[in-house]
C-alpha positions in Angstrom: -19.9 83.7 113.2 -22.1 82.6 110.5 -25.4 84.2 110.0 -28.7 83.2 108.2 -30.1 79.6 108.2 -26.7 78.3 107.0 -25.5 78.9 110.7 -25.0 75.3 111.8 -24.7 76.4 115.5 -27.6 78.7 115.9 -29.9 76.2 117.4 -27.3 75.2 120.0 -26.6 78.7 120.8 -30.2 79.4 121.4 -30.6 76.4 123.7 -27.3 77.4 125.6 -28.7 81.0 125.9 -32.0 79.7 127.3 -30.4 77.7 130.1 -28.0 80.7 130.9 -31.1 83.0 131.2 -32.9 80.5 133.3 -30.0 80.1 135.7 -29.7 83.9 136.0 -33.5 85.0 136.0 -35.5 81.9 136.4 -37.9 80.3 134.0 -40.3 83.2 134.6 -37.7 85.6 133.4 -37.1 84.2 129.9 -38.6 85.3 126.7 -38.0 84.7 123.0 -36.4 88.2 122.8 -34.1 87.8 125.6 -32.9 84.4 124.5 -32.4 85.9 121.0 -30.4 88.7 122.3 -28.2 86.4 124.5 -27.7 83.9 121.6 -26.9 86.8 119.2 -29.5 85.6 116.7 -32.4 87.5 115.0 -35.7 87.3 117.0 -37.2 85.4 113.8 -34.8 82.6 114.4 -36.6 81.6 117.5 -39.9 80.7 115.7 -37.7 79.2 112.7 -36.0 76.7 115.2 -38.8 76.3 117.7 -42.6 76.3 117.7 -42.8 78.0 121.1 -41.2 78.9 124.2 -42.3 75.6 125.9 -40.8 73.4 123.1 -37.6 75.4 123.4 -37.4 75.1 127.2 -38.3 71.4 127.2 -35.4 70.8 124.6 -33.0 73.0 126.6 -33.8 71.1 129.7 -33.6 67.7 128.1 -29.9 68.6 127.1 -29.1 69.7 130.5 -30.6 66.4 131.9 -28.3 64.5 129.3 -25.5 66.5 130.6 -25.9 65.3 134.2 -26.4 61.9 133.0 -23.0 62.1 131.5 -21.6 63.3 134.8 -23.2 60.3 136.5 -21.6 57.9 133.8 -18.2 59.8 134.2 -18.0 58.9 138.0 -19.6 55.5 137.9 -18.2 53.8 134.8 -14.7 53.1 136.1 -15.9 51.5 139.3 -15.4 47.7 139.2 -16.1 46.7 142.9 -18.7 47.8 145.4 -16.2 49.9 147.3 -15.1 51.7 144.2 -18.8 52.2 143.4 -19.4 53.7 146.7 -16.4 55.9 146.5 -17.7 57.0 143.1 -21.0 57.9 144.4 -19.3 59.8 147.1 -17.3 61.7 144.4 -20.5 62.3 142.4 -22.1 64.0 145.3 -19.4 66.2 146.0 -18.8 67.1 142.3 -22.5 67.9 141.9 -22.7 69.9 145.1 -19.4 71.8 144.6 -20.0 72.3 140.9 -21.3 75.5 139.1 -24.1 77.1 141.0 -25.8 77.3 137.5 -26.4 73.6 137.7 -28.0 73.7 141.2 -30.3 76.5 139.9 -31.2 74.7 136.7 -31.9 71.5 138.7 -34.3 73.2 140.9 -36.0 75.1 138.2 -36.5 72.0 136.2 -38.1 70.4 139.3 -40.4 73.2 139.6 -41.6 73.0 136.3 -41.9 69.2 136.6 -44.1 69.7 139.7 -46.5 71.7 137.6 -46.3 70.5 133.9 -46.5 67.1 132.7 -43.9 67.1 129.9 -41.2 68.1 132.4 -42.4 65.5 134.9 -41.9 63.0 132.1 -38.4 64.3 131.5 -37.5 64.1 135.1 -38.9 60.5 135.3 -36.7 59.6 132.2 -33.8 61.3 133.7 -34.1 59.5 137.0 -34.6 56.1 135.3 -31.3 56.7 133.3 -29.5 57.6 136.7 -31.0 54.6 138.4 -29.8 52.3 135.4 -26.3 53.5 135.8 -26.4 52.9 139.4 -28.0 49.3 139.0 -24.7 48.4 137.3 -23.3 48.3 140.9 -26.2 48.0 143.2 -29.5 46.2 143.2 -32.6 48.1 141.8 -34.1 49.0 145.2 -30.7 50.1 146.5 -30.1 52.2 143.3 -33.5 53.9 143.8 -32.6 54.8 147.5 -29.1 55.8 146.3 -30.6 58.1 143.6 -32.7 59.8 146.2 -29.7 60.2 148.6 -27.5 61.7 145.8 -30.4 64.4 145.1 -30.8 65.1 148.8 -27.2 65.3 149.8 -26.3 67.4 146.8 -28.8 69.9 147.5 -28.1 70.0 151.2 -24.2 70.3 150.6 -24.8 73.1 148.0 -27.0 75.1 150.2 -25.4 74.7 153.6 -23.0 77.3 154.9 -20.9 74.7 156.4 -21.6 71.5 154.4 -20.8 68.2 155.9 -17.6 66.7 155.1 -16.6 63.9 152.8 -16.8 61.4 155.6 -20.5 62.0 156.4 -21.2 61.6 152.7 -19.3 58.3 152.5 -20.9 57.0 155.8 -24.4 57.8 154.3 -23.5 56.0 151.1 -22.3 53.1 152.9 -25.3 52.8 155.0 -27.8 53.0 152.0 -25.7 50.5 150.1 -25.0 48.0 153.0 -27.8 45.7 151.9 -26.2 45.2 148.6 
Protein backbone atom coordinates (compact mmCIF):
# COMPACT_ATOMS: atom_id res chain seq x y z
CA UNK A 1 0.00 0.00 0.00
CA UNK A 2 1.42 3.38 -1.01
CA UNK A 3 1.97 5.99 1.68
CA UNK A 4 2.27 9.74 1.80
CA UNK A 5 0.58 12.22 -0.48
CA UNK A 6 1.41 10.06 -3.50
CA UNK A 7 -1.12 7.42 -2.44
CA UNK A 8 -3.75 7.77 -5.20
CA UNK A 9 -6.35 5.73 -3.29
CA UNK A 10 -6.10 7.39 0.11
CA UNK A 11 -9.11 9.68 -0.34
CA UNK A 12 -11.28 6.78 -1.52
CA UNK A 13 -10.17 4.65 1.45
CA UNK A 14 -11.09 7.46 3.83
CA UNK A 15 -14.56 7.79 2.29
CA UNK A 16 -15.12 4.02 2.38
CA UNK A 17 -13.93 3.86 5.98
CA UNK A 18 -16.33 6.66 6.92
CA UNK A 19 -19.29 4.75 5.44
CA UNK A 20 -18.21 1.52 7.15
CA UNK A 21 -18.02 3.28 10.51
CA UNK A 22 -21.38 4.97 10.00
CA UNK A 23 -22.92 1.58 9.23
CA UNK A 24 -21.39 0.12 12.40
CA UNK A 25 -21.68 2.99 14.88
CA UNK A 26 -23.98 5.60 13.37
CA UNK A 27 -23.01 9.12 12.37
CA UNK A 28 -22.68 10.09 16.02
CA UNK A 29 -19.98 7.44 16.47
CA UNK A 30 -17.60 8.64 13.76
CA UNK A 31 -14.60 10.87 14.26
CA UNK A 32 -11.55 11.85 12.27
CA UNK A 33 -9.43 9.59 14.45
CA UNK A 34 -11.66 6.51 14.02
CA UNK A 35 -11.92 7.04 10.27
CA UNK A 36 -8.14 7.45 9.94
CA UNK A 37 -7.52 4.23 11.88
CA UNK A 38 -10.09 2.33 9.81
CA UNK A 39 -8.67 3.69 6.54
CA UNK A 40 -5.09 2.97 7.62
CA UNK A 41 -3.98 6.56 7.07
CA UNK A 42 -2.25 9.11 9.29
CA UNK A 43 -4.63 11.39 11.15
CA UNK A 44 -3.13 14.37 9.30
CA UNK A 45 -4.53 12.95 6.06
CA UNK A 46 -7.99 13.81 7.24
CA UNK A 47 -7.34 17.55 7.20
CA UNK A 48 -5.23 17.30 4.07
CA UNK A 49 -8.08 15.72 2.07
CA UNK A 50 -11.13 17.24 3.80
CA UNK A 51 -11.86 20.61 5.37
CA UNK A 52 -13.87 19.01 8.17
CA UNK A 53 -16.01 16.09 9.20
CA UNK A 54 -19.14 17.59 7.60
CA UNK A 55 -17.47 17.82 4.20
CA UNK A 56 -16.16 14.28 4.53
CA UNK A 57 -19.57 12.88 5.50
CA UNK A 58 -21.36 14.76 2.74
CA UNK A 59 -18.91 13.47 0.15
CA UNK A 60 -19.15 9.92 1.51
CA UNK A 61 -22.96 10.00 1.41
CA UNK A 62 -22.87 11.50 -2.08
CA UNK A 63 -20.86 8.48 -3.22
CA UNK A 64 -23.31 6.19 -1.48
CA UNK A 65 -26.27 7.86 -3.23
CA UNK A 66 -24.45 7.44 -6.55
CA UNK A 67 -24.09 3.73 -5.76
CA UNK A 68 -27.84 3.35 -5.16
CA UNK A 69 -28.67 5.23 -8.36
CA UNK A 70 -26.40 2.77 -10.18
CA UNK A 71 -28.42 -0.09 -8.68
CA UNK A 72 -31.59 1.58 -10.02
CA UNK A 73 -29.96 1.94 -13.46
CA UNK A 74 -28.84 -1.69 -13.46
CA UNK A 75 -32.39 -2.90 -12.84
CA UNK A 76 -34.35 -0.43 -14.96
CA UNK A 77 -32.17 0.06 -18.05
CA UNK A 78 -32.85 -3.31 -19.71
CA UNK A 79 -36.64 -2.94 -19.48
CA UNK A 80 -38.26 -2.12 -22.82
CA UNK A 81 -41.97 -2.70 -22.08
CA UNK A 82 -44.24 -1.59 -19.22
CA UNK A 83 -44.43 -5.16 -17.92
CA UNK A 84 -40.65 -5.51 -18.01
CA UNK A 85 -40.38 -2.20 -16.16
CA UNK A 86 -42.83 -3.41 -13.49
CA UNK A 87 -40.83 -6.60 -13.09
CA UNK A 88 -37.61 -4.57 -12.88
CA UNK A 89 -39.08 -2.41 -10.10
CA UNK A 90 -40.19 -5.55 -8.25
CA UNK A 91 -36.66 -6.96 -8.59
CA UNK A 92 -35.20 -3.65 -7.46
CA UNK A 93 -37.29 -3.61 -4.27
CA UNK A 94 -36.26 -7.15 -3.40
CA UNK A 95 -32.61 -6.48 -4.22
CA UNK A 96 -32.53 -3.40 -1.99
CA UNK A 97 -34.44 -5.09 0.85
CA UNK A 98 -32.41 -8.29 0.75
CA UNK A 99 -29.10 -6.57 0.12
CA UNK A 100 -26.43 -5.76 2.65
CA UNK A 101 -27.77 -4.54 6.00
CA UNK A 102 -25.12 -1.85 5.64
CA UNK A 103 -27.10 -0.20 2.82
CA UNK A 104 -30.28 -0.07 4.87
CA UNK A 105 -28.43 1.51 7.79
CA UNK A 106 -26.61 4.02 5.59
CA UNK A 107 -29.89 5.05 3.96
CA UNK A 108 -31.55 5.61 7.32
CA UNK A 109 -28.53 7.52 8.66
CA UNK A 110 -28.62 9.74 5.59
CA UNK A 111 -32.35 10.37 5.99
CA UNK A 112 -31.82 11.35 9.62
CA UNK A 113 -29.12 13.82 8.63
CA UNK A 114 -31.36 15.16 5.86
CA UNK A 115 -34.15 15.78 8.35
CA UNK A 116 -31.80 17.99 10.36
CA UNK A 117 -29.28 19.53 7.95
CA UNK A 118 -29.89 21.32 4.65
CA UNK A 119 -26.88 19.99 2.69
CA UNK A 120 -28.06 16.42 3.26
CA UNK A 121 -31.64 17.36 2.41
CA UNK A 122 -30.32 18.78 -0.87
CA UNK A 123 -28.37 15.56 -1.47
CA UNK A 124 -31.49 13.46 -0.86
CA UNK A 125 -33.58 15.67 -3.13
CA UNK A 126 -30.99 15.27 -5.89
CA UNK A 127 -30.87 11.49 -5.31
CA UNK A 128 -34.68 11.23 -5.49
CA UNK A 129 -34.77 13.34 -8.65
CA UNK A 130 -32.23 11.03 -10.28
CA UNK A 131 -34.22 7.94 -9.26
CA UNK A 132 -37.44 9.44 -10.57
CA UNK A 133 -35.77 10.36 -13.86
CA UNK A 134 -34.83 6.71 -14.32
CA UNK A 135 -38.39 5.66 -13.50
CA UNK A 136 -39.76 8.30 -15.91
CA UNK A 137 -38.13 6.42 -18.78
CA UNK A 138 -40.88 3.87 -18.20
CA UNK A 139 -43.72 5.70 -16.42
CA UNK A 140 -45.33 9.17 -16.41
CA UNK A 141 -43.81 11.68 -13.92
CA UNK A 142 -46.63 11.46 -11.34
CA UNK A 143 -46.49 7.67 -11.43
CA UNK A 144 -42.70 7.73 -11.16
CA UNK A 145 -42.97 9.90 -8.03
CA UNK A 146 -45.47 7.50 -6.46
CA UNK A 147 -43.40 4.51 -7.48
CA UNK A 148 -40.24 6.03 -5.99
CA UNK A 149 -42.05 6.41 -2.65
CA UNK A 150 -43.35 2.84 -2.91
CA UNK A 151 -39.83 1.55 -3.56
CA UNK A 152 -38.54 3.33 -0.44
CA UNK A 153 -41.41 2.15 1.74
CA UNK A 154 -41.53 -1.47 0.60
CA UNK A 155 -37.75 -1.76 0.77
CA UNK A 156 -37.76 -0.58 4.37
CA UNK A 157 -40.74 -2.73 5.35
CA UNK A 158 -39.30 -5.84 3.71
CA UNK A 159 -35.88 -5.27 5.28
CA UNK A 160 -37.25 -4.83 8.81
CA UNK A 161 -40.09 -7.37 8.81
CA UNK A 162 -39.36 -10.73 10.44
CA UNK A 163 -41.65 -12.32 7.85
CA UNK A 164 -41.43 -10.02 4.85
CA UNK A 165 -44.17 -10.19 2.25
CA UNK A 166 -43.41 -12.29 -0.77
CA UNK A 167 -42.71 -11.22 -4.30
CA UNK A 168 -46.37 -11.50 -5.28
CA UNK A 169 -47.39 -8.76 -2.85
CA UNK A 170 -44.57 -6.54 -4.10
CA UNK A 171 -45.53 -7.11 -7.73
CA UNK A 172 -49.21 -6.44 -6.94
CA UNK A 173 -48.31 -3.12 -5.29
CA UNK A 174 -46.15 -2.09 -8.26
CA UNK A 175 -48.94 -3.01 -10.69
CA UNK A 176 -51.51 -1.00 -8.71
CA UNK A 177 -49.32 2.12 -8.61
CA UNK A 178 -48.43 1.86 -12.29
CA UNK A 179 -51.90 0.87 -13.55
CA UNK A 180 -52.63 4.49 -14.47
CA UNK A 181 -49.58 4.63 -16.75
